[in-house]
N, C-alpha and C positions, 0 to 999 in steps of 0.2 A: 715268222720263220726266217732264219738268217740263211743267206746263200752259201753254197759250198765252193762254187767256182765263179769268181768275179773277173770279168774281162774289162780292162781299161783301154779305151781307144782314143788316139789322136790322129793327126794326119800322117806323120812320118815315123813316129815311135822313137824320137831322139831327144825330146825335151819334156813336153807336158805329161804324156801318159807314163813314161818310166818313172818320173818323179812322183806322180800321184800314186802309182802302184807301190813304189818303195815306201811311201808314207803310210799307206794302208797296211802293208805287210809288217811294218815296224810295230803297229799297235795290235794286230791280230796274230802275232807270232805265238805259236804254241796251241792255236785253235785248229779246227778242221777246215778253216777257210783258206782257199788257195787263190791268190791274186796274181794275174798275169797281165802284161801290157802288149799291145800290138798296134800297128799302123795300118791305115787304109791304103797307103801307097808307099812306094820306095822313097827313101830320102833323096832329095834333089839338090841339096846345098852341100858343096864340098867343105870340109873333107869327109862329111858323114855319108855321102853317096858312095864313097869308096870303103871307108873304115867301118861304117855302121855303128860307130860308138855313140854313146850318149853325148849330147851337146857339151862342148867344152865350157861354155858359159854357165850352163845349168850345173855342171859338176863343181865349178868354182863357187857358185852360190850355196850349194849343198854343203860344201866344206866350210864355208863361212858360217852357215847356220850351226854346224856341229861345234864350232869353236865358241858359240854364244852360251852353250851349256843347257839352257832351257828356252823353248820357244813354242808358243801356242799349244801348250799341253804336252809337248814332246820333251823328254829328258835328253841328257847328253848322249847316253848309250843309243837311244832310238835314232837321234839325228845322225850319229856316226854310222849306224847301220844303213840309213838312207844314202849317205855319201858313198859307202863301200859298195852298195848294190848298184849305184849309178856308174861307178868305175868299172864294174864287171859287165855292164849291160851291152848288148848288141841288138840293133833294131831288127824286128821281125814283122812280116806282113801277115795280116789276118787271113785265116782260111775259113771256109764255110763250116767245116767240122768243128772248129773251135767255137764258132758262133752258135752252132746248134747245141753244143755241150754246156755252154755257159748258163748259169742260173740267173745272172744279172750282168747287164752291159752298161757301163758308165762311160759316156763320151765327154769331150771337152767343149763341145759347142753344138747348137741345134743342126747346123748344116751337115754335120757328120751323121746325125740320126737319119736325115733325109737320104744321104748317100747309102746308108745301110739298107733302108727300105727299098730303094731303087735297085740295088744289086741283089739283095737276099730276101726280098719280100715274100718269097715262096716258103720260107721257113715258118712252120706253124707256131703261133704265139710270140713271134719276134717283137711285135709292137708293144707287148705287155711287159717285156723285160728290158727295154732300152730306155734310158734316161740320160740327160746331161747330169753331170755331178751336182751342180747347184740345184737343179730341179729335184733330184732324188733327196737331197738334204732338206729342201723346203717341204715337199709333199709327203715323203715317206717318214723321214726321221722326225721332223717337227710337226707333221700332220696338218700343214696349212694348205689352203686351196687358192691363195692369192696368186695372181698372174705375175710371172717374173718379167722384168724388162729385158730388152734385147741384150743390153750390156751386162745385166745381172745374171743372165742364163748362160754364160760362157766363161771359159778360161782363155784368156787372150793368147793367140798364136805369136810366139816370139820371132817368127820368120816374116820379114817384110819385103816389099818390092821397092828397090831404089834404082832409078835409071834403067828400068826394064829388067833388072836382075834381082834374084832372090838373095836377100842379105839377112844374116842373123842379128837380132838386136843384142847389144852389148850387155854385160852383167852390171847394169846400173840400177837405180832405184826402182824404175818401172819393172824391170825384169825380176828383181828381188821381190817386189810387191806381188807379182803374179804367182811366184812360188810360195810366198807366205800365205796367199789366199788359198792355195792348194792344201797347205798344212792345216789351216783352220777347218776346211771342209772335210778333209780326210780324218782328222781327229774326231770330229763329231759323228761321222758315219761309222767309223770303226768302233767307237765306244758304244754306239747303238747296237751294233752286231754282237758285241761281246757281253751285252747286258750291263755295262757300266754306265753310271750316270755321270755325264760331264760335270766337272766342278763349276760352281757358280763363279761368275766373274767377280773379282774383288770390288767392293763398293768404294768408290772414290769419295773422299771428303770434299764436299762442294766448297768452292772458293767463297770467302766472306762477301756477302752481298752488300754493296754500298747503299746506305739508306737513301730513300728518295727525298726530295726537297720538302714534300708535305710531312714526311715522318720527322725530319729534322725540326721543322717549324713546330709540330705538335709537341716534341720533346722540350723545346725551348719554352713553350707556353706552360707546360707542367712544372718546369723548374721555377719559372717566375711565380706561378700560383702558390707553390709550396714553400716559397722563400719566407723565412721567419722575419717579422718586423724587428728593427733595431730598438 
């Protein structure tokens, strides 16, 4: 049974959760699935604490992705919609009512799950509908029971502490890699909800294997044995 209201959570709702929600919405567009994103706390890094806009660096990366044409299963139109949705986004804080009404809650890291349970543990059945996004992909979509590593069970927060201050990571390779990871996870989850089978990855032709010394020696012996006498 697919969910009807999906709640995506991160810490401040300016980078990870709006990007992931936009990616899910791009695939589930036209279905009865509603995807919304919220933050656990108000943005604390300027200018987002004032403007509540989506992260400038995240918007840059989304625009760059849109220019690539196709990426991790998303076509140009879907990537453009992700970029447009982020440009319109304004951060919002989670309410208890939204948490109660959600059919599924996907967070960006395990510590957010613990925060939810500490604050809203009185909500019946909450623990059964809260997953990290990587955990949901592994356990529900792929049906695997293997334990995820600490690193593999989170989408890394782009906000870091430098000299005692919160600083946003620039739109470099690491930041782009984090959002690319979100695209891969969102694509697989959304296809699962809509009953579509994700296309198999193209089979790469393996590089030519260099023969071992033993194989070369054996080939030389065969040539010598089969040589016709003069």
